[in-house]
C-alpha positions, 0 to 999 in steps of 0.5 A: 514573487515572494521568494525563491527556493532551490527545490519545492516538493509538493506532498508531505507524504512518504514520497515528500517527506524524506526528499525534502529532509534528503536535500535540505541536509546537504544545503538546498533551500527546500520549500515543502508544500502540504495541504494539510501542514502535516507530516505523513500523508495518506499512508500515516493518516488514512491507509497503511498505518491505520489499517494495521492498527485495526488489524493488531486490534482485531487479531487482539479482539479475536483472541480475547473473545476465544480466550487465548489471550488471558484474562484481561478485562475487555468489552464483548461489544465490538463498538466498545472496542472501536472506540478504544481502536480509534484512540490508540489510532489518533495517539500513535498518528499524532505521534508519528507526524509530530516527530516528523516534524520535528525531525524537518525542523531541525534542518534549517534550509527547510520550510513547511508551508500549508496550502495547495500548490499550483504551477504557474510555470516550469519554474513557479508555483503559487500556493493558496492557504486556507486563509485564502492568501496567495503567495508565488515562489520560484524554483530550480527544481521540483518534486510532485509527491501528492499521492493518491486518492480512492476510486469510486466507481460510477455506480447507478442508483442513488447512494454514490455519494454515501458509499464509503472509502477506506479513508472515510471508513477509519473515521466512522464513530461507530462500526457497521453491523454489516458492510458490502466491499466492492473490490477484492484487491488488497485493500478489500480483502485486508479490510474484510478479514480485519473487520471480520474479526470485530463482527462485522458481517462482510460481503465481497463482490469482485468483477474478476475471476478471483480475488487479487487477480495478477497480485499474488500467486493464484495458489496463494489467493486460493487460501486467502479466498478460502480463509475469508468464506471460512470466516463467514465472508460472502464472496462473489467473483466474476460479479458486476454491480449494477446499482447501489441504493438507499434502503431505510438506515442502510443500502441495497446493493444488486449485482450480477453473479457469476452465473448472470443472476441478479442478486441483492444484498443489504447492508448497513454500509457500502464501501469501494475498494476498486483502487486508487488514482493519482491525485492531480487535481488542481496541480496545473500541470498544463502551465509547466508543461508537465506530461500526464494521463489518468494513471498519473504523471508520465516519468522516465526511469530517472523519475524525472517528467518531461520537463527538465528539472522537474520530477515526480514520485509515489502514487502521483506516478504509473508504477507500484503504489506503495509508501515504502516505494515512494520513500525509494523514488524520494531518494532517487529523486533527490540524488538526481537533483543533487548530482546535477544530472540524472545518475540514478534510475528506478528498478521496480523489478526489485520492488517488495510489499506485504498484504496483511491478510490472514494468512499473510503474503509478502512478495518481492520481485516478479510473480511467476506470471511476470517472469515467464514475460521477461524471462526465456525460461524459469524454474519455480520451487516451493517450501511446505511449512507444514515441515518446518520446526519453527512453524510446528512450534508456533502452530502456524505450519499452513503455509508456503515459500515460493521461488521464481528463479531465472533458468540459465543464471539461476537468480532469484527472480521473485519471492512470495511468502504465504504464512502467518508472520510473513511480514517479519521475514520479508526483508531477507526476501528484499535483500535477496532481490535486491543483490541478485542473489542466486539460489547457490548464494542462499543455500550457501548462507547459514540461517538460524534453527529453528526460524521461519527464515531458514525456509530460504536455505532449505528451498535453495538446497532443495532447488540445487539439488534439482528437488 
């Protein structure tokens, strides 16, 4: 055995790195194992950060083409602009990863090792480096934070291995002229809207009855679907992909539409956006006795697995798959390890997230459908941004703020925002849910005017008065 450590953490993304810093800064000897040897994980390198860099650039490109962003020189050729985007992406990702490496490196009890880890027992792991060299370590506690990988449905046809995922799309040297996106969930919708602004002809094929089903409020999904179609995206719902085949330099995708009629669409590329699965391959969880299934590692409310002392967080477990949720979970696991017993539980009923669609959607807490399952009676209220002063000033009046409220206690259990810039005011929604505030609490808060946030106070006051 090469050594002994207090805590081994497998995965250097938003679930693993914060836990490593938290524990090491409080004196624990921490061994952080990351296959790539770089910190940041999928969110930084191939997920939420790259996609938002592309979205920001796509919005900028669309504004330049319309003449809304001044007269700075730019190439009308979206392919040239794509090269600028990728260069910007490389700079930002390198800077952020290096910053995390520096912060970790300043903590003397933290060690980062590049390699692939697998369990040998409930208290031992083996790490294999890129050079094939193996080393073994003993540990008292472990955190599994290995993230997730894209799901590619088992399509029929001869082109399965050539289908892109979002991770592969971000690495493309050139923009495709056309793209079929299989999946109308958050990833598919975000990519379709940003790529359309970069002149890519996009088609979405979604097997469920609408895009974003079960993810956002149905009326919000309808607005986004309308915007997709208005921008030139072809959207097929209640549709089933049959085959994906190579066709010359591109692809042919055959599918059944909502009427059961077989259709065919040709595109330069095909992208699978059908969700993500826990990345557990090669961990040898059986050797440690850690229970898992197709949804990920099984944990309790303290994020501990069935093996005392071994925790799991982030996309590796069942539950919300967001970078910020993984970070939230990482600190809970760290607190429980530091305490020597399980003292803090995760509460996903207050989870918040943002869909960077057009317009943006921000949510915290329960959707209406979820609240109806967990509360005997609920109230809902909606604020229309077309009456809002700041929205009128900004010219962004197409949007809504919605509260979902427990009728008996008047506690707000869900907040949903559909508006340009919804991400900028999502923090207030998250705080309201975190502190279990009532509509009276929010109504009594003094919100500055004119701002998009004063809608929170206006809606709360209106619901108190029975409006």
